[in-house]
N, C-alpha and C positions, 0 to 999 in steps of 0.2 A: 213532913220532915223525914229525911232518909236516916235510918239507924245504921251506924257503922261502928266498927271496933278495930283498933290497931293493936296488934300483939308484937312484942319483941321476943324472939326465940333465940336461945343461946346455942352453942355448938353441941350441947348434950340434948337438944330438942326440947328443952324446958321453957315454958313461958315465964319470962322474968319481969315483964311489965305489960300493962294493958291500958290503953287510953280510949276514951269514948268522946272526948271533946278536945279538939286541937285547933289552934288559931289559923293554921294554914296547912293544906295538904293537897298534893297533886299526884294522882295515881294513873299510870298508863299501862294498860294491859296489852301485851305484845302478842305477836304470832307465836306459834308453837316452838319454832327454832330460835327465838329471841327472848331475852330476859324481860320481865316486867320491870318498870321503874316506879319508885315511890320517892317523892321529894316533899319536904315539909318541915314544920317547926313543931317539936314536941313540947308540951306544956310543963314538963318537969325533967329533972336529971335522971339518968340511968347509970347506976354504979357499974364500973368496969365494962363499959361498952366496947365491944371488940369488932374488928372488920369481918369476922367469921359469923357474926350474928345475922339473923334473917328478920325481915319485917313482913308481916302478913296483914292484909286488910280484908275485913269481912264487911259485906253490905247486906243488910237484912238477914244476917245469920249465915250467909253463904260466902265461902272464900272467893274473893274477887281478884286479888293479886298476892304474889309471894315473891319477894325479891331479896337479894343479899344486901 
């Protein structure tokens, strides 16, 4: 089983939520000049979610994707 973690990062670069089990997640890692894309369903609410927040996906402890 692959170990993964999803972090929600606010505009002050603070981690405000972490998930290690989600019902649906699709991560596309893009080329250097294009943004990564992350689509999915999170298992719980995030207070005050903002368009400026970032989503980071780690696989086996290594950063795999970072997207707005």
